[in-house]
N, C-alpha and C positions, 0 to 999 in steps of 0.2 A: 776713322768710322765715317762713313758716308751719312752726311745731310739727308737721304732720303730711307734713313732707318725710320722704323717704330713710332711714332707719340710716345706711347705708353713704356718706352726705352727711354727717350727723352726727360720724361715726369719723374720717371725715379729720379734719375742724375740730379734735376731742379734742386730739388731741398734735404736729400741725404749730405750731400756735403755742406748745405745752410747751416744745418741743423750740428753738423759736429763742428762748425765754426763757431755756431752759437755759442757750443753749452760750452767750447773753453774761454768763454766771456764772462761764466754768469758770476763769477768769484768779483769780476770788474763790475757787471751791469746787474745787480744784483735782481733788480725790478724785470728783465724783459722776460723770463717765463719762470709763472710762478705755476710751484707745485700745485699738484691737484688739489691734495687735502686743505692746502690754504682756499684756492679758488671757493671749496664747496664751504670753507670757512667762512667765505665774507659772503656767503647767499646764505646760510644757516644758522639760528641761534641755538642752536646745539651743542655743549662743551666740548670739548677736542677727544675728550675721553670716548663719548659716545663714537670716534668716528671709525670705519675702519680703514683699511685700506685700499688706494684709487689704482686702479689699471684703465687703459685705456678699452673701451669698447672692441679695438678693432683689435684686438693683440690679445688672444683668447687663453694668452702662455701663463699661466702664475710661478711663479718661485717665490720659496723662500730661502731666505738667506741669512747667514750666522752671523747676528753681530756679536761686535769682539767684546770678550767678558775682560771687566779689568779687575775681577777676583774672584779665584773661584772658591772661597770664602766668606762669611757675614753674619751677621745676627740674623734670627730666625723670624723675627718681625721685620728685617728687610727684606728677604726673600717672600715674603708673603705678601707684603703692599707692593715689589716686583712683580708677581703674581696676580695681580689682582687688575693688573695694568690691560689695558681690550689693545690688542695687537696693533699694532699702526706700521701699514707699510704705503709711504705714496710713491705713485710713479704713473708718469705724462710717457709714452709713446706714440708721438704722431711719426708715422710715415707716410712722402710724401711720392704717390706711384700714380699712374690711371688711374686707380681707384679708392685708393689708398691717404691719409693724408703725413703729413711728412715729422713733426718736431718727434725727436725722442731724447728726453730727458728722465735717468731712471735714479728713483732716489728708495732707498729700502732702510726705515726705521723699525725695530722691532724690540724685543723684550733681551734682556743679555742672556750669556747662552747657557745659565744657571735653571733661565726658567722657560729656554729654548733648545731642543735638542735637535738633530736631523737623524733616521736609521736609513740604511742604504740597503738592503737584504741580497745578497748575492742570487736566490730562486726561489722559487716558488715552494719548493720540495722541504726548502730548510722552516720554514716560518711555525710547524708545529715544534722544534728543537731551541726556542728562541731561550729558552729557559736555561737549557745545557749549556748555550754557547754565550751565556753572560760576560762571559768574561775578555772571549773574544768581542763582544760587539759593544764591550765596553769602549775598548779600543779607538772602534770607530766611531765613536761619538753620540753611544745609546747610552742614558742613565738610567736606569729605569724607578731610583730615587726623586725623579724629579716629578713635579705634579701637568705638566706641559712639554711635549716634546711633536718634531713632526716625522713623520713618517714618508717615505719617496720611495714610489716599489715604479716609476717611471721606464717602460720599455723592458720590461721584467717576462714578459711571453706569459702574463698571465692569461688563463682562459676562463678563473670563473673569481668570484669576489672573496678576496683572502682575508677568511673571517677569522681563524688565527691569530693575527696581527693584533685582534680588537682587543682580546685578550691582555694587552699589554694596558698598566694602567695609562688614565688618562690617555689616550691618544686624541688629538685636537685637529690634527692634519695633516690628511692622510690625501697623497698624491697616487692618482694611479692612472696617470696617464700613457698613452699608448701601448695598449695593452689588446686582449681578443677581450671583454669581458662583457659578457650578451644580460649579466641580473646578477641580485643581490642573494639569490639562492644561500642556505643555507647560513646567511647573517643572521645573527639574533639582538632583537631590537636593543635589547637592555647596551649592547657593547656599544651599539651605534649613538647611544643618543648623547656623548660628552665631544660628539665632534665639531670644531666650531669651522674649517674649511674643507671642503671636500671636492674634490677634482678627477672627471671621467674621462675625460679629454680625449677625442682620437680613437673610442673603445668601438663593441661593437653591437651598444644598448640600442635595442629598436623601441622598444620602448620604455616608458620613465618608468622607474624602479618607485612601488608602492613604500617602498621604506623609509624612502626619504620625508614622504609627510612625516616620520616620526623624530626628525631631527630640529627639536623645538630649537635647540643652541646653533643652530647652522648658520653664518655669515656671510660665508661666499661657498655658493654653489657653481659649478663647469663639468656640464654637462656636454660642450662639443663638439664637431666634428663625429656623430654616429649617426644613425639612421630611425630616428626619434623626427613620429610621423602626428603624433598629440601629448597633450600635457595636460594633465587628469587637472581637475579645479581642486582637489586636495589639496595642490601646493598651497595654496590659501595658508594651511597650516604651519609654514614654514614663518611667523612673524616677524623672526628677527633679523632674516636675513636681508644681507645687506645690498650682494651683488650676486649677479645672475647669469650667467651667460648660458646660453642657447643655442649659437650658429653653427652653419654648415651642418641642418639637419632637414628634416622634411616638414616638418612644420606648415599646415596650410593657413592654418585657423588662430587666429592670437588666441595664447591661452587665459581660457576666459578668470581665473584662480587672482593670476597677476594684482585684479586691480585694487587685493586685499593686504598687498605686502609694501603698506605703510611705513617703513625704514629701506625699501628697494630705494637705492644710492645710483646703482648703474645697473643698464639691463642692456642684453646683446643679444638682438634674431637676427644679427645679420647671416644672408644667403642662406633662406627659405623661403619658402613660397607664400607670404603674406599679400593680400588683397587689399585688406583690411584692418584699420586700426578704431578695435569701438571708444566712444565715447567715455569709456569708465575707468580710460585710463588717466582722467586728470585726477583722479584721487590719489594719486603718488607721488602726492606734494615736498618730495624730500630726494626725488630723482634729478642727479645731475649730470649725469652722462647715459644716453640713450643709443645706439646704436641698430640704423637697420636698412641698413646698406645691401644692394644686390637682392631685393624680392620683387613683388610684382606690383607694387602703389602706382596709381595712376593718378589720384591726387593727394595732396601736403596737406596729411590730416589736421584736421583746424585743433582739435581736442592739446595736440602738441605743447602748441601757442599758450597752455591753462596748466604749466607744468612752472609751475615761479622760480626753483633752484635750476633749471637747467643750465648747465653752462657751455655745453659738446651735444649737438647733435649730427649722426652722418646719416645722410638720406641719398649715399651716392649711389648709382646704378637699379633704379628704379625707372618710373614709364612718368615722371611729375613735368607736368608743362606751362603751370605757374606755383604763386605762393600768395597767401589772402594773406586781407588785409590785418588780422588780428596777428601775423608772426609779430607785430609789435611788446604785443604784450612780452616776451620773452627778452626783458630787461636784462636780464644777467647772464644772455646767452653771447660767450665766449667762441664760437667755434663753428662754421655750419660746413660740412664740406655735402656738396649736392652733383659731385660731376656724372656725368653721363645721363643726365637725364635730358628732359625737350624744353628745356625753360627760354621763354620766346622773350622777354622780359623780367626786370627787377621792379616790383613796385617802391616806391620812394618811403611807403613803413619800414623796410627793411632799414633803410638806414635814421629809421629812430633806435636800433639797437648799439646804444655808443659803449658796451666793452667786447664788443667784435674785437676780437684780433687775430682770429685768422678766414679767411672765406677761400674755400675751394667752389669751381664751378669749371671746371675742364669737361670737351664736348657738353657743348649745350647748342640755343638758336639764337642767343644774345648779338641784339642789333647792335642795342648803345646800353652806356651807361649810365645813370642820371648823373649832374653835380652836384645831388644831397651828399656822394660819399664822402666831400669836405668833414663833413661828422663822423665819419668813422677814427677817431682821434686816437684810437690806441691801437690800429689797424697796423698787424706787423704780419701779415702774408698773404698775401692776393694774387690768386692763379685764376687764370681768364682763358688760357689755349682754349685752340679748335674752338671758335666760336664764330661767329658772322661781323665784328666790331671793325668799326673804320675811323672810328677815332674814341681817344681818349680823354676825358672830360678834365679841364688845365685845373679844373679845383683839388683836383687829386692828388696836388703838389702841398694841402693842408694837412694829408694824413703823415704826420711828420717821421711817424714812428717805424713806417713801414719798411722793412727790411728784405721782405723777396716778392720782385712784382715780374710776373711772368705771361709773357702776350704773344704768344707763340700761336702760329696756325691762325691766324685773322686775317682783315684785310683792308689794316693798318698803313697810313703812306706816309706817317712822322710819328713823332712824339709828343707825350704835350710842351709845350714851349718852356714850362717852368720846372720842368719835372727835375733840373738842377739843385731842387732847394730842397727836396727828398734825401737828407743829409745822412738818415741811419741807412739808406738803401746798400745793401750789400749782394745783391741778386739780380740782374736783371736782363731778361730772355724774351727778346722778338723773333726769334726763327720764324723761318719763311712766313713771312708778310711782304708790303711790297715797299718798305723803305727805302729813300732815295740816298740818306745822307744820315750820318750824326753826328749830333746837335755837340758842337764844341764847347756847350755848357758841361759836357761829361766829365769836366775837369773838375768840377765843384762835387762829383762823389767820392769822395777820395776815404768813402770807407767799403766802398765796392769792392768783393774779390773773385764777382763768375760772371760775366759779359758774351753773352752770346745773341751775335746778330748775323745768323748763317738764315741760306734762302731767300735771299732778299737782291736789292737790285743798288746798291752799293759801292761805288766809283774810288773813294778813299774813304780812308782813318786819319779825324783830326791827329795833328802833331798834341795835341793838348791832353790828349788822352793819357801822356806819360807824366801826367801830376796824381794820376790816378795810383799813388804808392803802391795800396795794397791790393791788386791783382792778382788774381794766382792763375785765374785760366779763362780765357779767349777762345770764340767759337767764332766765325770770321767765314766758312766754306759756304761756296756756292751764289757769290755777288759775283762782280765786275771790274773787280782791283784788278789794274793794270799795277803798279806801283806797292813794292814791299813795305807796308805801316810799321817806321822808320821810330814812331814814338813809341812803339809799341817795346823798344830793344833797350828803353830809359826803365819797364818794369823788373824792378829788381825780385819783386818776388814772383815774378811768371812761370811757373813752371809744367804750363797745359798748353799750346795752343795748337787749334787747326784752321788752316787757310787752307783747304783744300778747294778744287775748282771756281778755281780767278785764273786771270789772264798775265799772272808774272812772271816775266820773261830773266829774271834778276836775281840775286840772293847779295845784300847791300852788306858793305866791313860789316855794318853798326851792329848785324848781330852775334858778333864775335862779344860783342862787351855781356850775353845772353846767358851769360855761362852758370845760372840758377837753373834752364831748362833742362827738363827731364826728357818731355813729347812734344813732337813735331811732326806737322803731319801735314808735308806739304803736294797733297797728291793730287793729280789732274791740272795742271798747270803747262806756262809754255819754257821750263828750264832747257836749258841746254847744254849746261854742262853741271854737272857738282863742284858745287862752288868748295872754293878750300876754305874757304871763311867757316862754313859750316863744322869744321873740323876743330875748331876750336873750343866747340860745346861739348868741353869733356867730361859732362855731368850727364851727357845726355842718354836715353835709356831706349827710346822708343822714336824710331827714325823712318818715315814714312813719302819717298820719293817717285812711288808710282806714278805711269802715265802722265810722263815728261819726255824729253827727248834726246835722252842723257846716254853717251855715247862711252865714257870712261870714267874714271874714276881716283883722286887723287892719291897719293904713297901717304898723305898724311894721315888719310884716315886713320892712319895706327892709333892714333893719338885718343880718340870715341875710344876708350879703353872700357867703359861701362854699358857701352850698345849690345840691350838683348834683343830688340827687333829691330831687322832692317829689310824696308819693302823697296823692292826697285823692280817690280813686276812690270810693264807695257813699254819698255824704253825700246834704247836702239844700240843695246850691247848685244856685238858678236865674238867678242873671247870674254870666257870669266875674268872677273878683274881679280886676280892673285892677291893684291893686297886687302881686301876680304876676309884669307885667311888668317892675317894677322890680328882679327877681336876674339881674342879667345874666351869674352864673356857671349858672345852672340848664338841663341838659344832660337830664336827664327829667322829665315834668310827665304828669301820670294825672288825671284829671279823669273817668273813665268811669265810668257809671251814678251820673249826677246829673240833673238837671231844664236843664238849660245848656238856651240858645233862640239864644244869639246870640255872637260873638265877637268883642271888642273888637281895635279898629287897631293898639292898642298893644301888643299882641304881637308885631310885629315887635321891640321892643327886644328881645326876648330874640334875641338874636344865636348864640347858643352853643349855641342847643338842637338837641340831636341824636335826642330821642324823646317822642311826643308820642302820648297816649290821651284820646279825647276819645268814645272809644265811647260808647251807648246814652244820649244825651241826646235832648232835643226839638228839632233842629235842623230847620225847614222847608226852605233849603235848604244845599246845601254851603260850610260859613262860606270864601268866595272871602278872605280875612284871613290865612288861613292858606297863601297860596300865595308870601307877600312870605319866609318862613324857608326862606331859603336854606341852613342849614345842615344844615335838617334830613333824621336819612337814615331814619328809621321813623314810620310814621303809622297810626294804626288808628283806623276811623271806623263799625266796624260796628256794626248797629241792630238785636241782636236783642229789645230790650224798645225801643229806641227811638223815634223818629219816623221811616219809612225815605224815604231820600233817592231822587227819582230821576234823576238825571244829577249829571255829572261838570262840572265846566267846565275849558274847553280852558286858562286861569290855571294850573290844575296841576303843569301839566310845566314848569311856571319853575321846580321845586324839584330841579334837576338835581343832590343827592346820595341823596336818594329812592332808597333800598335794602330797603323794603320795605313792602310797599303793603296793609292789609288795607281794603278797604268790603265784606265780605260781609254778609248780613243786611237786604240795600237791597232795594229797586226797582229797580235804574239799568236801565235798558233799551240801553243801547248803552256800548262802551268811544269814549273820543273816538278820533278819527283822531290826533291828535300823539303818542298814550301812548309812540310810536316816541323822542321826543326825550328821554324818562326813561331814558339810558343806564347811568345805575347799577341800575338793579333789579334786586336780586336774587331778590325773592319776592313773589310776588301771590295776594290771596287776596281771591277775587271772589265764591265758592260761594254760594248760594241767593238771586238776583237773578233779573233779566229779560231777559239781554244773551242776543240770536240773532245775533248776528256780532262776527268779531272782524277790524280793520281791517287793510288791509297794512301800514300802519306796525307792528305789530304783532310784522310779523315782524323787527325792529330790534332786539330787544330782546336782544343774543347773551349779556349774562352775565345773565340769566334761569336761574336752576337752580331754583326751584321757583312751580307754578303750579297753586289750584285752583282753579275754574270748574263744579263740579259744581252741580246745582239750578239750571239754566240752562236755556236755552230753542235752544241750538243744534243746530242741523242740519247745521251740514260743518265743517270745519276747513282751516284754508288749509294749502294742499300744501307752503306751505317752512318749515311749521312744524317739519320735521325738521330744518331747516339750522340749530338754536337749539342750538348745542352742547353750552352747560353744562347743559341743559336735564337736570334728575335726578329729579324729584320731582313730577308731574301726575296729574292727577283729573280726570274728564268726567265722572261717575256723573251721574245722574241726568239726564240729558241727551236730548230728541229725534234721536238725529242720526242718519245717515243715511249720512255721507259721513266719518270710515267708522263703522260699522253700531256697536252699542254691547259688541258682542261682543270686537270687535276692541281697543276703549278700556278693556275691565272688566281686563287683564291691568297695565297704566297704567306699560307700557312704548313709551316714544317712537320704537324703533325696529323695531314691531310697526305703529304709527300711520303711520310716514316711509313701509315698504317698502309698503303697501295704499295712499295715496296715492300711493307715484309710480307704484304699476301703474294707479289708477284715473287718476289724468290721462293715462298713454299711452293706456290703452282710451275714455278721454273723446276725447282726439283722432281718435281711429279713426274713433267713432262721429260726429261732428263730420262729417268729411269727406267719410263715406257720407250722410250727411243733404243734404251740399251739391250731393252727383253727383244721391240722388233729388230736388231740388227743383230743378235745373238741367234735368233731364232730362224734366220733367212738368209745369213755370209754363208760364203766356200769358204772352204779351210783357207784354199788358195788365194780368194779375199782378204782372208782375216791375215796372213803372212804380210799382203800388201796394206793393209789397214796399219800395223805394227810399227812396218816401215815408215809411212803417213804421219804418224803420232809419238816416234818415236818412242817406240814400243819396245823394251827390247823382251824376249821371249826364254824365260828361265828353263834351265835346265828342268828342274822338277817339270814344269808343263809339255815338254818333251818324254820325257820318261814318263811320265802320268798320260799322254798323247791315248794311249788303248783302255787303257780303262775310266778316263772321262770324258764325258760327250763336249762335245767341240762347244755347244750352246754353252754347256757350263764355263770353259775356258776363255771364254769371249768374254762372259758375263765379272769372271775372272780381272783380264786383262786391264775391260773397263774401268772396273772400281779403282785397281791400283793406277791407273790412268789420272782418272780423276780425282783421288788422293795426292797423287804429284801436284796434281794444276791446282789442286786449293792451297797448297804450300807457297804459289807466287798469289794469290790471291783475289783467281779468277774465277767469276761468278756460275750460276748454270747454264746460265745462258752467254755464254760465253763460250762457255766448252759445248753447247750444242751447236753453237755456228761453225767452231770448228772441226767438231765431228762430220757438221753434215760436208763444207768442204771436204773432207779425207774421203767420204764416199764417193762422190763427185770424181776425185780424182781418179780413185782406183776403178769406174764405171759399174758401182753398184747399181745398176739405175731402179731395178726392183726394187729394192729396200728402201731406192730417194723415193720413189712413187708413194708407199705407204705411211715413210715421215712428212712428206708433202702433206697428203690425206689430212692425217693427224694433227698438225700445224692448222689448216684449214678448218677445222672439226676445232680445236681447242682455240682459236681467235674466234669463233663464233660465240662462246661464251664466257662473256662478261663477268668479272667478279670486281 
């Protein structure tokens, strides 16, 4: 993958692996990540039994997972005691991408299976038959004798609130996510009052259901991903609410009733249209997690600084340019996410937040970081990508707990000299800066598992890197490295190496020791040969040697039996290396932009090949050998710079698994008649050819979703193209289209094209009928005989015998109708029949009839439809 990839794609990668690795060590390092319930407990004087489950406000998906029951029986008093316990779920999910956080730790603690049961009903229609289906539902985990249980109706296609389900005794936890519910119409308030958890995420609610205010026992409410624009003040009636999720709606004004929800611990209003946060929010003394990401806030709301129990604050994706000094009051804040804002500096007061564990400030305008960062003794994650930083203070070395440090896309020329003191560091990403060298002291970072220095001006990698024995991933692409860093070959855990875009001309024998390597990118270097040393990497699954100067492949490539992806594009191959055909597990092969003229028949040995790119080579004919690849799903043979193909073989359509076909930039004149046999085809790129006609079988491509036929010689589209219901992405630009005209096709809307063609068919049918009448009323007996000959229309004996009793005009109409019926069996359109008939009339010299037909054409052309 090129280092010119989008920043957000890299950001997502930074801590997804970081947290996966972190979580594996939670047993050994129990203090590394605290569960949200424990975090809230530390800043709360409430009893643990008062806590409700904690979810990260950036993940509105709620889930209930059954706990394992230790016994299916027990004393009634014990059961009652368990049923009185408050549902406790602790969930901390943090995800790092360009807009979200990074930690993913999920812990669920719930009541025993005796007091919590889940029901997953098969359909809305069956809801009224629950009692009758008691035995069947019991087998699925529904116990109507239990006092507490969960009902899960996610994604059941419900269009109205399932009021019948609430007739079940003691429904407390109701999940209705991913349906099309618009209101609570028909629900009785008495049936709703027992609910403690209600999730209506991803429905079609346009207003906040007034019935919700009656749910006095409700503790968790999720109405995210709807179309709600206003929250009524009656929400203040939900006195017991602990978690409220209102994300992804159209809310412009902060809900006025929320400040009365004194027990609220988690609040998410992410991805709305808020411009202002009222000062009354400070009444939420128990609020621990607040998510206001992707709104339209231009000022950091000072009121947030007076939320004494706040531990997590997400203001990502707003327009905030500065932080207030009052931020120092957030003594318990552990996580601050402010990516994608307009911050130019950080006030020193922020460094008084001594409990800070995670700070994300990607895509701001920061020019410096204060040396006071040394106060962040508990800091684990620091993300400062895409700012204007020229240096990092030396005192960052005091952040001894730091595990993830990302400084990509800044203006750094060097790292802090004492960075080696960060013994806990496991991810160091400094991509796209102006770093000249990697310090030798990096050897002391022996907990490092991911190291990225792509897009700098590094010329070599210190041999001391071999001491970082835990490294699993290294990215050094697009630097100025001349010699392969042999220190990397001593890393027993290294499984991913990207060294694209350097100046390496030789692969050392030391790489033979990297037998654990799974992924190697060596694209765009100066390699002249495919080194035999690479063939020792028997576990390698992905190998990219594109954009080098390789001409041959050694026979020992057959040792690389694990290889799934092989990229050899933009090299100097003149013949297809037969030894590649020994790679039985190969799934992706790219030989584009070489000088290959022929494909060997041995390619049929690639039984598992799924994607093949042989574009821009020197094939004189389409390589028919490819048609043996029954497993192939994607074929690219675009010839921008290679020899142009003029035809496709009929055998191409033996590849019945083919889903994507790219034959663009050739000189192909026609699509084979049997293209309809490619039943799996989803995408067809055939732009910049000389195609003038689409065969009837084209209309059998029922799974086709994307079609690009721009830059061809098409004058008409087949009428039935609008029946290709899966087709969404179309392009017919730069064709001499008359039916439909280009102005109809420019919008690239199949519906518009289909409507035109339907009307055109009806119009052409009527015109053809009128032409038939003109011919019948004006043709002579002699010309009729000649016309039948030209149209290959035999005159039946019946017609001869009835010649004296049936008029000429009637006989002509009967003959033309019979000709039309026979032609329709050949899938000829009315327009094609009209053209064929007029040619025949011209050939027999029926000029008077032709004059009348020409006049009819001129008249119909003047009428738009």
